[in-house]
N, C-alpha and C positions, 0 to 999 in steps of 0.2 A: 504494499499499499504505500503510496506516497500524497503527502497532504502540502499544500502550499497556499500562500497569500499573495495574488497578484498586486503588481505597483498600480496605483492609480492611473486609469488610462490604459492599463495593458491586459485587462480582465478577459476582452474578447480572444486577444495570442494569445492569452496562456491556456485558455481553454480550446483554443485551435490545435494547439501543441499537445498538449494531452491526448485530445483525439486524434491525433495523428501516430503518437504512441502506441495509444489501446489498438487502433487500426493496423498497424504495424505489427504490434505482437501478436493480435489475433490470427494470422498469417503464417507464423512461425510455430515449428514444431515443439509439441509439450505445450502450447497455451492452449488451457481449456476455455478461459474469457479472458476479456479485459475490456474495462470501459472506466470512463470518467464519471465525477458525482460532483454536485454542486452542493454548496451548504443553504440551508433553509432560512428564509429570511433578508435581511439585510447585509448579513457578511458576504465576503466576497471570496471566503475560502474554496479551495478545491481540492480533488481529491482523485487519484486514479487507482483503482484496483484491477490486479493480475493474477489470475490464478494459474499456476504452472503444475505440469505431472510431477516436475520432480524440479528441485533448486536448480541442478544442472543446466537445466535448459532455460532458466532465467537468467543464469549466469551468462549463459552462450548470448541471450538476447541482448544484454545489455553492455556487451564488447562488440556490437556489430555496429558498424561504421554509420547507418543511418541513425540508429537509437542515439550513437555520442552526438553526433551532430544536432538531433532535436533536443537533448537535453542539454548542452550548450546554447542553444537559442533560448530555450526555456529560461534558464538562469537568469538572461537578462531581462525578463519579463516579470520576476517574484519578486517581492519582498525580500532584502539578504537576511540570513538567517531563518526565514520563514518554511523552509523547504525542509520534508522531514520524509526518511525512507524507512520504512519497517517491513519486517518480513515475518509471517506466521507458518509454522508446521499444521498441517491438519492430523490430528491424531483420532481419528473414527474407523475402526476396522471394519465398520459395514459401508463405509465408501468407496465406493469404484472407480478408481481413478485412470483406469484403462480405456 
């Protein structure tokens, strides 16, 4: 999961870049889903969720040239220090990720 706050006037650009990242990731091997979330209310906070079959798939995606370029552009559109990246493991034996 990614969380960030766009700079004033950069809300639309930040959303576009997150959407491009999500779209790009959905096309990569091991990505089960990826999408952008926008906070409800007056907050301009954005989030991107990606669900990967295995951490290796997520790591491979993060090192593609396209991903690095989009993330670099995104940094220019967000409030410095407002971006966070978090990873979570699914611990559910009944969940089939195949």
